[in-house]
KEDRENNU-978711 format. One record per residue (C-alpha): x, y, z. Coordinates in pm, whole numbers, plus 50000, padded with zeros to 5 digits. Each point is the difference from the previous one (the first is absolute). Layout:
REM KEDRENNU-978711
X Y Z
...
This chain:
REM KEDRENNU-978711
95042 69141 64150
50374 50065 50015
49972 50211 50313
49840 49713 50192
50282 49763 49901
50262 50248 50116
49812 50054 50323
50009 49631 50086
50369 49974 49916
50076 50309 50201
49824 49848 50303
50215 49688 49976
50318 50205 49975
49899 50207 50303
49929 49680 50193
50342 49855 49913
50172 50325 50098
49812 49999 50331
50098 49638 50071
50366 50079 49925
49993 50304 50229
49847 49796 50284
50264 49730 49950
50282 50257 50009
49855 50163 50311
49978 49659 50168
50361 49920 49916
50112 50337 50132
49807 49947 50324
50152 49655 50051
50348 50137 49933
49945 50292 50237
49830 49809 50285
50152 49656 49938
50264 50008 50273
49758 50131 50260
49743 49734 49919
50268 49730 50001
50126 50105 50345
49649 50006 50142
49922 49657 49852
50318 49851 50146
49924 50160 50336
49649 49853 49994
50139 49658 49913
50239 50012 50296
49715 50096 50233
49785 49713 49874
50285 49752 50044
50059 50130 50353
49631 49953 50084
50007 49639 49878
50265 49901 50254
């Protein structure tokens, strides 16, 4: 019976670790690509404003 309890707890811990790793990877990606994405978004906004005129 004890092994089953540990198994469930271990699954939860692994899930939390996975969520934390995904969050850290997402933050790293935003930090790495943030400027590029920002420049492209601003460029797109300027093009849309130009088309409205």
